[in-house]
KEFI-57908 format. One record per residue: residue in three letters; chain; x, y, z of N, C-alpha, C, O in turn. Coordinates in nm, 4 decimals, decimal comma. Layout:
KEFI-57908
+-----+----+----------+----------+----------+----------+----------+----------+----------+----------+----------+----------+----------+----------+
:  aa : ch :     n_xx :     n_yy :     n_zz :    ca_xx :    ca_yy :    ca_zz :     c_xx :     c_yy :     c_zz :     o_xx :     o_yy :     o_zz :
+-----+----+----------+----------+----------+----------+----------+----------+----------+----------+----------+----------+----------+----------+
: Ala :  A :        X :        Y :        Z :        X :        Y :        Z :        X :        Y :        Z :        X :        Y :        Z :
...
+-----+----+----------+----------+----------+----------+----------+----------+----------+----------+----------+----------+----------+----------+
//
This chain:
KEFI-57908
+-----+----+----------+----------+----------+----------+----------+----------+----------+----------+----------+----------+----------+----------+
:  aa : ch :     n_xx :     n_yy :     n_zz :    ca_xx :    ca_yy :    ca_zz :     c_xx :     c_yy :     c_zz :     o_xx :     o_yy :     o_zz :
+-----+----+----------+----------+----------+----------+----------+----------+----------+----------+----------+----------+----------+----------+
: Met :  A :   8,3339 :  -2,9827 :  -9,0672 :   8,4193 :  -3,0237 :  -9,1943 :   8,3327 :  -3,1430 :  -9,1995 :   8,2820 :  -3,1284 :  -9,3107 :
: Pro :  A :   8,2772 :  -3,2644 :  -9,1452 :   8,2597 :  -3,3391 :  -9,1990 :   8,1245 :  -3,3054 :  -9,1920 :   8,0785 :  -3,3246 :  -9,3046 :
: Ala :  A :   8,0197 :  -3,2565 :  -9,1010 :   7,8308 :  -3,2489 :  -9,1256 :   7,9382 :  -3,1636 :  -9,2742 :   7,9178 :  -3,2466 :  -9,3628 :
: Val :  A :   8,0323 :  -3,0521 :  -9,3402 :   7,9913 :  -3,0159 :  -9,4799 :   8,0254 :  -3,0801 :  -9,6002 :   7,9815 :  -3,0511 :  -9,7114 :
: Leu :  A :   8,1445 :  -3,2115 :  -9,5592 :   8,1339 :  -3,3166 :  -9,6739 :   8,0257 :  -3,3822 :  -9,6656 :   7,9521 :  -3,3538 :  -9,7600 :
: Asn :  A :   7,9740 :  -3,4706 :  -9,5833 :   7,8254 :  -3,5422 :  -9,6161 :   7,7329 :  -3,4714 :  -9,6604 :   7,6933 :  -3,4887 :  -9,7757 :
: Ala :  A :   7,6806 :  -3,3802 :  -9,5820 :   7,5886 :  -3,2746 :  -9,6618 :   7,6390 :  -3,2776 :  -9,8470 :   7,5839 :  -3,3566 :  -9,9236 :
: Ala :  A :   7,7138 :  -3,2108 :  -9,8799 :   7,7336 :  -3,1872 :  -9,9502 :   7,7156 :  -3,3087 : -10,0971 :   7,6621 :  -3,3041 : -10,2079 :
: Asn :  A :   7,8115 :  -3,4318 : -10,0011 :   7,7496 :  -3,6475 : -10,0815 :   7,6506 :  -3,5815 : -10,1186 :   7,6193 :  -3,5394 : -10,2300 :
: Glu :  A :   7,5946 :  -3,5726 : -10,0056 :   7,4401 :  -3,6288 : -10,0357 :   7,3550 :  -3,5060 : -10,1480 :   7,2558 :  -3,5318 : -10,2161 :
: Ala :  A :   7,4056 :  -3,4118 : -10,1431 :   7,3190 :  -3,2996 : -10,2341 :   7,3580 :  -3,3849 : -10,3402 :   7,2735 :  -3,4534 : -10,3979 :
: Ser :  A :   7,5024 :  -3,3879 : -10,3781 :   7,5526 :  -3,4678 : -10,5354 :   7,5404 :  -3,5222 : -10,5175 :   7,6544 :  -3,5634 : -10,5392 :
: Val :  A :   7,4550 :  -3,6676 : -10,4547 :   7,4181 :  -3,7874 : -10,5227 :   7,3283 :  -3,7557 : -10,5402 :   7,3232 :  -3,7090 : -10,6540 :
: Asp :  A :   7,2304 :  -3,7502 : -10,4863 :   7,0795 :  -3,7006 : -10,5345 :   7,0930 :  -3,6572 : -10,7093 :   7,0596 :  -3,7187 : -10,8106 :
: Arg :  A :   7,1497 :  -3,5394 : -10,6910 :   7,1363 :  -3,4716 : -10,8486 :   7,1769 :  -3,5365 : -10,9551 :   7,1427 :  -3,5212 : -11,0724 :
: Phe :  A :   7,2974 :  -3,6547 : -10,8798 :   7,3158 :  -3,7684 : -11,0252 :   7,2130 :  -3,9023 : -11,0205 :   7,2061 :  -4,0031 : -11,0908 :
: Leu :  A :   7,1526 :  -3,8644 : -10,9280 :   7,0975 :  -4,0207 : -10,9458 :   6,9891 :  -3,9857 : -10,9745 :   6,9241 :  -4,0901 : -10,9703 :
: Ala :  A :   6,8754 :  -3,8491 : -11,0215 :   6,8098 :  -3,7334 : -11,1077 :   6,9072 :  -3,7152 : -11,2381 :   6,8737 :  -3,6261 : -11,3161 :
: Lys :  A :   7,0101 :  -3,7816 : -11,2654 :   7,0624 :  -3,7129 : -11,4165 :   7,0811 :  -3,5969 : -11,4559 :   7,0423 :  -3,5445 : -11,5603 :
: Lys :  A :   7,1603 :  -3,5412 : -11,3462 :   7,1816 :  -3,3945 : -11,3741 :   7,3087 :  -3,3910 : -11,3113 :   7,3543 :  -3,2910 : -11,2560 :
: Ile :  A :   7,3723 :  -3,5138 : -11,3211 :   7,5223 :  -3,4492 : -11,2931 :   7,5676 :  -3,6184 : -11,3956 :   7,5001 :  -3,7046 : -11,4519 :
: Asn :  A :   7,7076 :  -3,5959 : -11,3755 :   7,7472 :  -3,7249 : -11,4178 :   7,8383 :  -3,8008 : -11,2587 :   7,8697 :  -3,7427 : -11,1548 :
: Phe :  A :   7,8567 :  -3,9346 : -11,2954 :   7,9103 :  -3,9399 : -11,1189 :   8,0432 :  -3,8624 : -11,1260 :   8,0403 :  -3,7677 : -11,0475 :
: Leu :  A :   8,1350 :  -3,8698 : -11,1804 :   8,3073 :  -3,7964 : -11,1978 :   8,3301 :  -3,7086 : -11,1393 :   8,4398 :  -3,6657 : -11,1036 :
: Thr :  A :   8,1648 :  -3,6455 : -11,1105 :   8,1547 :  -3,4741 : -11,0903 :   8,1053 :  -3,4514 : -10,9603 :   8,0647 :  -3,3465 : -10,9102 :
: Ile :  A :   8,1189 :  -3,6167 : -10,8910 :   8,0195 :  -3,6351 : -10,7209 :   8,1303 :  -3,5380 : -10,6463 :   8,1060 :  -3,4278 : -10,5972 :
: Pro :  A :   8,2723 :  -3,6132 : -10,6499 :   8,4381 :  -3,5361 : -10,5814 :   8,4663 :  -3,4228 : -10,6693 :   8,5844 :  -3,3889 : -10,6614 :
: Lys :  A :   8,3817 :  -3,3387 : -10,7675 :   8,4592 :  -3,1714 : -10,7205 :   8,3903 :  -3,1382 : -10,6927 :   8,4283 :  -3,0554 : -10,6099 :
: Ile :  A :   8,2182 :  -3,1348 : -10,7003 :   8,1795 :  -3,0481 : -10,6135 :   8,1622 :  -3,0978 : -10,4477 :   8,0815 :  -3,0484 : -10,3690 :
: Val :  A :   8,2147 :  -3,1575 : -10,4311 :   8,2303 :  -3,1895 : -10,2870 :   8,3624 :  -3,1070 : -10,2302 :   8,3763 :  -3,0266 : -10,1381 :
: Glu :  A :   8,4441 :  -3,1583 : -10,3179 :   8,5339 :  -3,0888 : -10,3054 :   8,5543 :  -2,9591 : -10,2963 :   8,5995 :  -2,9044 : -10,1957 :
: Lys :  A :   8,5167 :  -2,8922 : -10,4186 :   8,4413 :  -2,7900 : -10,3919 :   8,3648 :  -2,6858 : -10,2936 :   8,3762 :  -2,5651 : -10,2719 :
: Val :  A :   8,3057 :  -2,7596 : -10,2588 :   8,1652 :  -2,6728 : -10,0898 :   8,2952 :  -2,6591 :  -9,9934 :   8,3183 :  -2,5712 :  -9,9104 :
: Met :  A :   8,3983 :  -2,8088 : -10,0410 :   8,4464 :  -2,7792 :  -9,8316 :   8,5952 :  -2,6532 :  -9,8830 :   8,6524 :  -2,5962 :  -9,7901 :
: Gln :  A :   8,6265 :  -2,6334 :  -9,9825 :   8,7534 :  -2,5665 : -10,0038 :   8,6820 :  -2,4306 : -10,0200 :   8,7467 :  -2,3402 : -10,0729 :
: Arg :  A :   8,5420 :  -2,4041 :  -9,9757 :   8,4970 :  -2,2723 : -10,0002 :   8,4298 :  -2,1911 :  -9,8511 :   8,3974 :  -2,0772 :  -9,8177 :
: His :  A :   8,4350 :  -2,3948 :  -9,7620 :   8,3863 :  -2,3392 :  -9,6113 :   8,4268 :  -2,2739 :  -9,5405 :   8,4910 :  -2,1931 :  -9,6076 :
: Ala :  A :   8,4391 :  -2,2391 :  -9,4000 :   8,5332 :  -2,1622 :  -9,3018 :   8,4721 :  -2,2192 :  -9,1753 :   8,3766 :  -2,1959 :  -9,1013 :
: Arg :  A :   8,5834 :  -2,3140 :  -9,1868 :   8,6535 :  -2,3954 :  -9,0794 :   8,5815 :  -2,2980 :  -8,9334 :   8,5969 :  -2,1759 :  -8,9304 :
: Ile :  A :   8,5101 :  -2,3674 :  -8,8282 :   8,5021 :  -2,3526 :  -8,7282 :   8,5701 :  -2,4536 :  -8,6493 :   8,5629 :  -2,5713 :  -8,6845 :
: Ala :  A :   8,6579 :  -2,4076 :  -8,5106 :   8,7231 :  -2,5265 :  -8,4872 :   8,6326 :  -2,6202 :  -8,3540 :   8,6704 :  -2,7322 :  -8,3197 :
: Ser :  A :   8,5127 :  -2,5514 :  -8,2921 :   8,4061 :  -2,6002 :  -8,2706 :   8,3037 :  -2,5799 :  -8,2042 :   8,2735 :  -2,5678 :  -8,0855 :
: Pro :  A :   8,2336 :  -2,5775 :  -8,3449 :   8,0879 :  -2,5634 :  -8,3384 :   8,0325 :  -2,6085 :  -8,2408 :   8,0659 :  -2,7106 :  -8,1807 :
: Asn :  A :   7,9068 :  -2,5085 :  -8,2053 :   7,8114 :  -2,5955 :  -8,1785 :   7,6632 :  -2,6496 :  -8,2493 :   7,6320 :  -2,5588 :  -8,3264 :
: Leu :  A :   7,5860 :  -2,7297 :  -8,2547 :   7,5350 :  -2,8128 :  -8,2569 :   7,4211 :  -2,6686 :  -8,3985 :   7,3822 :  -2,7018 :  -8,5104 :
: Asn :  A :   7,4083 :  -2,5798 :  -8,3583 :   7,3207 :  -2,5313 :  -8,4614 :   7,3984 :  -2,5161 :  -8,5394 :   7,3719 :  -2,5773 :  -8,6428 :
: Gln :  A :   7,5215 :  -2,4402 :  -8,5429 :   7,6271 :  -2,4310 :  -8,6466 :   7,7093 :  -2,5627 :  -8,7807 :   7,7592 :  -2,5767 :  -8,8924 :
: Ile :  A :   7,6612 :  -2,6391 :  -8,6313 :   7,6797 :  -2,7318 :  -8,7496 :   7,5384 :  -2,7508 :  -8,8139 :   7,5686 :  -2,7094 :  -8,9258 :
: Met :  A :   7,4423 :  -2,7744 :  -8,8214 :   7,3486 :  -2,7817 :  -8,8340 :   7,3366 :  -2,6350 :  -8,9625 :   7,2628 :  -2,6612 :  -9,0575 :
: Cys :  A :   7,4110 :  -2,4776 :  -8,9651 :   7,3685 :  -2,4496 :  -9,0323 :   7,4372 :  -2,3910 :  -9,1390 :   7,4193 :  -2,2852 :  -9,1991 :
: Ala :  A :   7,5863 :  -2,5533 :  -9,1601 :   7,7113 :  -2,5650 :  -9,1789 :   7,6511 :  -2,6602 :  -9,3255 :   7,6865 :  -2,6572 :  -9,4433 :
: Asp :  A :   7,5445 :  -2,7419 :  -9,2516 :   7,4925 :  -2,8587 :  -9,2821 :   7,3753 :  -2,7768 :  -9,4399 :   7,3309 :  -2,8283 :  -9,5425 :
: Ala :  A :   7,3686 :  -2,6759 :  -9,3990 :   7,2433 :  -2,6327 :  -9,4837 :   7,3021 :  -2,5996 :  -9,5755 :   7,2993 :  -2,6590 :  -9,6833 :
: Trp :  A :   7,3770 :  -2,4830 :  -9,5476 :   7,4164 :  -2,4002 :  -9,6235 :   7,5369 :  -2,5151 :  -9,7036 :   7,5089 :  -2,5306 :  -9,8225 :
: Ala :  A :   7,6580 :  -2,5922 :  -9,6586 :   7,6738 :  -2,6947 :  -9,7621 :   7,5615 :  -2,7689 :  -9,9555 :   7,5759 :  -2,7816 : -10,0771 :
: Arg :  A :   7,4475 :  -2,7943 :  -9,8238 :   7,3749 :  -2,8408 :  -9,9300 :   7,3573 :  -2,7722 : -10,0676 :   7,3391 :  -2,8273 : -10,1762 :
: Glu :  A :   7,3649 :  -2,6632 : -10,0447 :   7,3116 :  -2,5134 : -10,1190 :   7,3824 :  -2,4942 : -10,1744 :   7,3430 :  -2,4511 : -10,2827 :
: Glu :  A :   7,4717 :  -2,4999 : -10,1671 :   7,6190 :  -2,4145 : -10,2711 :   7,6275 :  -2,5498 : -10,3243 :   7,6379 :  -2,5258 : -10,4446 :
: Ala :  A :   7,6299 :  -2,6819 : -10,3120 :   7,6564 :  -2,7671 : -10,3844 :   7,5259 :  -2,8205 : -10,4730 :   7,5406 :  -2,9354 : -10,5146 :
: Met :  A :   7,3918 :  -2,7510 : -10,5109 :   7,2692 :  -2,7909 : -10,5541 :   7,3636 :  -2,6279 : -10,6810 :   7,3505 :  -2,6109 : -10,8023 :
: Arg :  A :   7,4312 :  -2,5607 : -10,5979 :   7,4523 :  -2,4303 : -10,6922 :   7,5881 :  -2,5153 : -10,7838 :   7,5758 :  -2,4735 : -10,8989 :
: Leu :  A :   7,6463 :  -2,5632 : -10,7817 :   7,7375 :  -2,5565 : -10,8099 :   7,6806 :  -2,6898 : -10,9197 :   7,7585 :  -2,7411 : -11,0001 :
+-----+----+----------+----------+----------+----------+----------+----------+----------+----------+----------+----------+----------+----------+
//
């Protein structure tokens, strides 16, 4: 979940800096991405990297 939080936040901030969303939209996107993520109890590195990539794509899609 920390990787998803970070990735969604970074992708949202990038969109904010590009003036595609407003500042208050950042936490809304992060929350939605985190809610949609299927939690993994003890993820391995590959699963963490996949979750990061998924979260970035999901945040950009929202």
